[in-house]
N, C-alpha and C positions, 0 to 999 in steps of 0.2 A: 833386576835379574830376569832374563828371559827363560821361560820354561821350555823344556824339550817336548816334542810331540808325545812321547811316552808319558811324561809327567801330566800333560794336559788330559790325555786319555784316562789316566788313572784317577785324576781329580773328578772328571765327568762321571766316570764309572762309580766312584764312591758316592757322589751326590745322588745319582739315580738309584743306587742300591739302598741308600739311607731313607728315601722317601716312599711313603705309601699313599701319597696324595695322587689319586688318579688324574685329576685335572692338571696337575703340574706335569705328570708324565705324558699326558696327551699333548700338552702344549710343546714339550720338548720334542716329541715325535713329529708334530706338525712342523716345527721350526726346522728340524733336520730335513724333512721332505722338501720344504721350500728352498733351503740352501742347496740341495742336490738337484733342483730344477723340476721336482715333481709337482704337477698341478694339484692343488688342493681345493676341493669344493668348499665354499664358505660354510655351507650347511654342516659339514663334518667338523667344523671348528667350534660350533656352538656347544655350550654346556648343556646338561640335561635340563636345567632350569630355563635356559633360553629357548630350547626346543619346545618345552612345555608351554611357555608363554606364547610362542608363535602359533602352536597348534590350538591353544585356547582362543587366540584372536581369529584364527581361520574358522573355528566352530561358531564364534559369535557372528562373523560375517555371514556364514551359511544360514544362521538363524535370524538374519535380518537386523541384528543388533549393530547398527552403524551410527557413527557420529559424522556429520558433514564436515569437510575439511575447513570451510569458512568458520564454523562454530569453534573448532579447535584453535584456529589462528586467533580468533577474538579472545578466547580464554587465555592463551599464552600471552597475548599483549597485556591483558589485565594483570596476570601474574608478574609480568616484567615491569608493570607500571607505565606502559606506553599507551598512547591514545589511538 
């Protein structure tokens, strides 16, 4: 059975009203923006935890706390069991 436009809108409205999860609401808002052709900056799609992680990494870089790329590659190979 195909739903009417009105039924779909009512279902979406109900789902939005029933959630208090900010991350879900932000994702729905982002998705609608994408569908309507609005450019979305990837930074604006990150969660608060992801933003905090990026900012922590930038602070570490500013403080000289770096791990060479080759060292990371070797560590990944070890974890994956490759030589």
